[in-house]
ZAMARGU-4260 file (C-alpha; in steps of 0.2 Angstrom, whole numbers, plus 5000, padded with zeros to 4 digits):
<rodrens>
0) 5000/5000/5000 | 5008/5017/4995 | 5011/5030/5008 | 4998/5044/5008 | 5006/5060/5001
5) 5009/5075/5012 | 4998/5089/5006 | 5009/5102/5013 | 5026/5106/5006 | 5041/5105/5017
10) 5045/5123/5014 | 5028/5128/5021 | 5030/5117/5036 | 5047/5125/5040 | 5040/5143/5038
15) 5025/5138/5049 | 5036/5131/5063 | 5047/5147/5062 | 5032/5158/5064 | 5026/5149/5079
20) 5043/5150/5087 | 5042/5169/5084 | 5027/5169/5095 | 5013/5167/5082 | 5000/5155/5089
25) 4996/5139/5079 | 4978/5144/5080 | 4981/5160/5072 | 4990/5151/5058 | 4976/5139/5056
30) 4964/5154/5053 | 4976/5162/5040 | 4981/5146/5031 | 4973/5128/5029 | 4981/5116/5041
35) 4973/5113/5058 | 4982/5118/5074 | 4985/5100/5078 | 4995/5097/5062 | 5005/5113/5066
40) 5009/5107/5083 | 5014/5090/5076 | 5026/5099/5064 | 5033/5109/5079 | 5036/5093/5089
45) 5044/5084/5074 | 5056/5099/5071 | 5061/5099/5089 | 5064/5080/5088 | 5074/5082/5072
50) 5085/5096/5080 | 5086/5088/5097 | 5078/5104/5105 | 5063/5105/5117 | 5047/5110/5108
</rodrens>
C-alpha cells in the first residue's frame, strides 16, 4: 500500500514552525492558512525532535 502523500510542502511546514517559534500561535496560523492547529503542533514537535531541542 503506498504512503499517503503529504499535502503540505516541506517549505511551508518550516515557515509555519518558524512563525510559531516567533510567538505566532498555531491557532492564528490555522485561521490564516489551511492546516489545523494539531497538524502545526505536530510539525513543531517533529522539528524539535529532528534538531534535538525541546518544543
